[in-house]
Every structure is written in C-alpha cells, then in structure tokens.
N, C-alpha and C positions, 0 to 999 in steps of 0.2 A: 502614451508608453504599448508598446506591443511588441511581440514576437513574433517574428515572420517563419512559418515551418517550412525549408526548403527540400526536406524527405521526411516523410511520417513514420517511419518506423512500420513495425509488423500491427502493433494495434497500439495506438496510444491516444489515449480519451483525457478527457478532465473530469476532475474527482473531486469532491472532499465527504466529509463526513456523512452525507447521506441527506434523504428524505422522509425525516423524522415527524409522526403524526397521522398519519395516512395510510397506516395497512389496514385500519378497520372499512376506509373504501375501494381497497387492493391495490390501492398505488404501494410499491414496493420500498425502501428503503435505501436502497444501492449503494452507492457511494464507495469510497479507495476499499480494494479486498485487502490491503496489508496497512490499516486505518493509522498503527503506531507508528508507520514510518514514514506515511503523511505527517502527524503531525509532530513530527522531531523535526522534518525539513522546514513545515512553520516557523516553528519555534526559532531554529536558525535564525532566519533570514525577520524575525519580528513580528512576522504576522500573528493573531488568531489560528488557534490549533483548526478551526471550524474552513479556513478560506481554502479554496481550491488550488490546485497544481495540477498535474501533470502522472498519468500512470501510465508506466511504460511497459509494455508485454516480453519479454525477451531480446527484443532488438529497440536500439530508441532511435530516434530521430534526428534530423540535423535542423538547428533554429540558428537565426540569425537575430540578432538584439540591435534595435533601433535607436536605443540611447541606453546611457552608463543603465547598470541592472546590479542587484542584489540578487543569488541565488545559492540553494543549496540541493546538492545530489543525493539520497537517502534509499533506505531499500537492498535490494540484489546487489551483489555488486558487479558493475560492468565497465568495458573500456569507452571510456568519456575525453575529449579533449577539447581544447579553446585554440582553436589557431593551431590544429596540429601539437599543442605542447599538452602531458599526460595531465588532468585534471585529479585532483582529490577530492575522496567522496566524506560523508557525513560531515563535514563543517560548512561556513560561510564564503563564497565566493564573490569580488566585486569584480563585472566585466565590463569594460566600455565598450560604446557605441562600437556598430561595425563586426565586434566580434562573434565567430562561428563556434556553435556547443555541436561538437559531433559524439552519438550516442552511438556505441558499437554493441554489439549482444553481449549479453550477461553472460560471468562465470561463475555463476551458481544460484542458483533461487529461479526466479521464475519474475519478479516485477521491482521497478525503481519507480522514484518519485525524484519528479523535480518542484521544485516551491520557487516562487519568485516576490522578495520584496513587497509589497499592495496586492498581489495576489492574481490568479485568472479572473478576469473582471464580464467574463460572458456572462448573459442574460438570466437571471435565476425563476427557476419553474418550479412552483410549491414549496419555495424558500430555500432552494437548494442549486448548484450550479453543476452536479452530477450526471454524470449520461446517462441513460439507459436505453444501451441498444434496441433490445428486443423493439420497447416503445417508440422508440425514433423520438425521443424527447430530452431534453435539458444539453447541457455541453455544448457543442457549437453545433447547432443544427441536428442534436440527435445522433450523431454518428463520430466513428473514428477521425482522428485528424487526417488530411490532406497536404498533397504540397501545392502551397500558393496558399493557404490557410494565413490570418491575422489573426492574433491572440488579443484582445486589450487586456493592460493590467492596470489594476488601480493604483493608489497613492500610496506609498509605504508609512506603514505607521511612526511614531517618534520612536521610539525602539531599531525600527527597520531603518528610517534614514541616518541614525546614530551607527548602528554598526556599520551599513553601507560606510559612512565618513571615514571610519575610523578602519575600515580593510581597504578602501579605496586611497588612502596615504598611503600606504606600504606599497602603492602601484606608481605613485607620484614619486616618491622617492626614489624606488626603479629606475623609474623614465630619468629623474634627473641625472643618472649614474651613469644609462647605459650608452653602450657605443652602435656604431650600426649594425654589426652583428646583432646585440642583444635585444635590441630596440623592440623586438615583438614580446619580451617578458611583459611590458608594461599593458598588456591587453588585458591581462586579469593579475588578480593578488589573491590569495585564498589564506583564509585564517586559519591558527597552529590549533584552536581551541575544536574537540571533538567530543560529544559525550561519550560517558561507558560504554561497554561491549554490552550490558543488557539492553540500551538502548537502539543499539545498531550490531544486532546479532549477525553473524553468518551464517546464511542457509544449509542446514544439516543434509547430507548427503541420502539419510532415510530418518526424515522427521519422526521423532516421538511424540505424541500427542496423549495430551493431560485428557478423560472426558468424564463424566460425572454419569450417570445410570438414566433413562430416558425414562419416557411415562409407561412405555410398551413392555421394557427391559424385561419383567416378572412372565411373560408371553414365550419367549426366548427356552428352545432347551437347553438345560445345564451344556451341554455338550457345546453348543451354539454359544453361547455365552464364554464359556474358557477361550472357544477357537478366537471369540472377536479380542481378547486379550492380548494373545498368546502369541497369535502369526500373523506372518505381514499382509500385507493388502497391497495391490498395485494400484495406482491412476492409470487409467485406460484411457485411452484417443477421443473418449467422449467425455473432454473436460472445457469446460468455461465457465463464464463470471457466476452463471448461475449455480452449478455443481459440478464435484467430479463423481464418476462412475467409479466405482473400484472393484478388483478382482482378487477372490481369497476365495477359503474357504467357502462353500453355501452355509447361509443362515438360515433356520426352519424355526417355525415356530409347529411343536407340535398338534395342536389345534384351530388351523389357521380364524380366524373371524372378520368378518367384516368391518370396519372402522368408520366414526364420523370422522370425518376432516379435523384437523385439529391445528393448533400454532406450531407454527415452525419459527426457525431463526439461524442466523449463520453458525453455524458448525452444528447443526440438527443433523443425525446420520439417522436417514430412511433405510429400510431394508424392504423390497420389493418382492413379489412374489418367486420371483427367481431367486430369491436368499443372497445376490450380491450389493452390498449395502451401497447409497449415495451421499455422499456429504456436501449438504447444500453450503453458499458462499455467498455473496455479496447478492449477486441479482435473483437471491430467491424468490418463490411464491410466497405469499403470506400465509396459506395456509396449506395442508397435506393431510394425504388419507392413506399413506404409508407406514408401519408400526414403526417408532421412534426406540430404538434400542439406546442411543448416548446420547448426548451433547458435546462436544468438544468445547473445554472452559476459555475463557475469553482470552486469559492471559495469553493462551497458544494459538490465537487466529493469525498473529504473524507468520510463524512456523505453518499454519494449513496453506496461508495466500501463499507464501513461496516453495511449496510444492508443484511439480510440473506432471506433465504426461509421461511415463514412464518410471518414475519415480516408485519407491516402497513407502506406505506407512505402518506405520504400529501404534495404535491404542493401549495405552495406560489409564488404570480406575483410581481416583481419586475421588474424596468426599466432597460434599458441598463449601463444607467449611472451610476445606484447602484451597478450594476454586475461589473461595472470598479472599483468604490471604492471598493469594497470589496476586488475582487485582488487585485487591488494594497495593500491593507492594510495587507491582509496574503503576498504577496513576501517581505513586509518591515519587518515583523515579523521574517522571514526566513531573510533576512538580516542583520536584527541586533543579531540573534543567530553567522551567521559566523561570525560576526565581533568582538562579544564577546569571541568567541572561539579564533579566530588568533592572539585577543590583549590580552589574557591571563586574562581577564576582569570576570573569572570565580573563585570560591574557590571550591576548594576537601576537 
C-alpha cells in the first residue's frame, strides 16, 4: 500500500512523536508540532499514537490512494475534498482505490495532520520516522515531500482493519443504491463519530498560552515580568519549526550576566540580549545560553503549534501544580478516546 503525492502543498513532511533518547548526543527530538492532533488522528484509524503521519503546513497536498485506505484529518481546519466532494475532519474516513484527496489552505491555525491506517512506513532513523529538515534525515530522504513521491504504508492493526470494514460497509451500501449521477459518492464514506472539542479545538485568533516561571525568571526586572504576562507579543516572519521570534515590549535583566548553556525544550521562552523573546518549538536545539524567562505548559503545546506568523500571543502564569493537573486531564481525554475506540463504544 502506498500514497502517491501529486502535489506536495506548501510544506508537507512525515512526522511521528519524535526521536527520543538522543539529546545527550546533540540529536533533537523533532516530531509533530501539534502532537495531540497527530495522536488523535492515529487513534481514529486504529494506529498506535506513535505512528508516522503527514504534517501539513498552511496549504496541503494532493494525494492519490492506490488501494482502499482508512484515513483521518485533524488539527487546523482546512478545505479538503475527496474526488471533489467535501471531506469532514476529525473522523475516520474510508476511501476507495484511485480516490484523490485534495487539501486546500487552512482556514485557521497553521498545521493539519493526515493519518492512514498502518502509518506511513518510511525507514526509521534512530527509532523515529520524523523528518528533521535542517539536518536532512528522517522522513522521506530528510526533506519535505515533492510531486511524484510515493510513500509506503504499513499494514493496519486489527482495530484499524475493523474500523475500515465498518466504515467501508457504508460506502458499499451507498454504491448499491447509487444512480449514474451519484455513483461518485461511493468513493469514500466518513464515520459520524468524532472526538469531543477538547481534543479537536478550533485554533484561536489570539492564543492565550499558560506558562510557569523559567529558571532565570527572577533575573528580569519587575516591569519586564509584568509586561510578559500583561502585554501581547506578535509572531514575526522569523518563525519555523525551530521557534517563533516574538515582538513586543523589550524584556530586560537589570544586571545581565553570562550564563552557562542549559537544557531547553518545546515551549521554552528564551530572551536574547535585544529583549525580544523566542519560543522554542519541535526542532529546538538541545541546549541554549539565553535566559529562560518562562516555560509554556505541555497542555498548551497544541495552541502554540497552531499559531502562525502575524498573530499575537498572550501568556498567563500558572503554578506547576496547575500545569500538572491540566496535563493529566489532557492525557485522560486521550485515554478515554483510545478506550472508547477499542471497546467499540462508538457509533458510525
């Protein structure tokens, strides 16, 4: 089984949940920017949450399926069609061999995710299929997809095969009842079941990101601390998978001192000498020497990943205990979705 890329979109890459366990060697984690969206997409088609899918940035690809497939699109809402017919998001969709998926521009947010039952089965590099563009490895030849690429797809799990059979049966029924003018409807069938809005949020026009104080928070002036929590910061065009450079009120340390490089992670807010913060993202370096003013909490990584250049961000302080509670609630929602699908507690 395989996916044929007819048009690649603006920036479409193979991503999974990242390359874990090599940061001490200087190898970054990388992986999906919006990990929750990819995890949900994988669950909907019966994959392990760690399976590789496609990360679609701002404008999507056109893909032809060579065999029957089960797919799901999540993340940023975009205009997607199958053989010219509108496709619903955040649900399992059976598609027949020869069907073409066309993904247009996103209507809000920045990144959408396509999962297929069986996962995108490119070769693993250091235990992950994620594409790391700057180093040129992982994914398909370490690069963004191009027209003419063919991506291998693995065998669906038992759950994925069962979901594909149930959803595909609806298409078979439609085909049996179709007339010559409606036969195209049998090219795909979409499940009615969708996760709750907490797992499929609509990206905000001005994201409010909750954060805890960073290790060097106390080195900043009281005025800078207050400005960080009270004022909006715009995402500049200097934004990619490594990080967003922000523009807002300058954030100052009264007595700047040299710092030893320290650990950084997704959501770390660093402040260079110029006073304009940088928020690190999936392709962040393993260590950094700029003071770490704050750390965006993991429950808000999706909101951060869906922000785009030109948008404004705001930050709100929470305690570590609040951050842990929000993280556990997010994981519980994902667990509930996983259990519901496995127990057939869904209705198509």
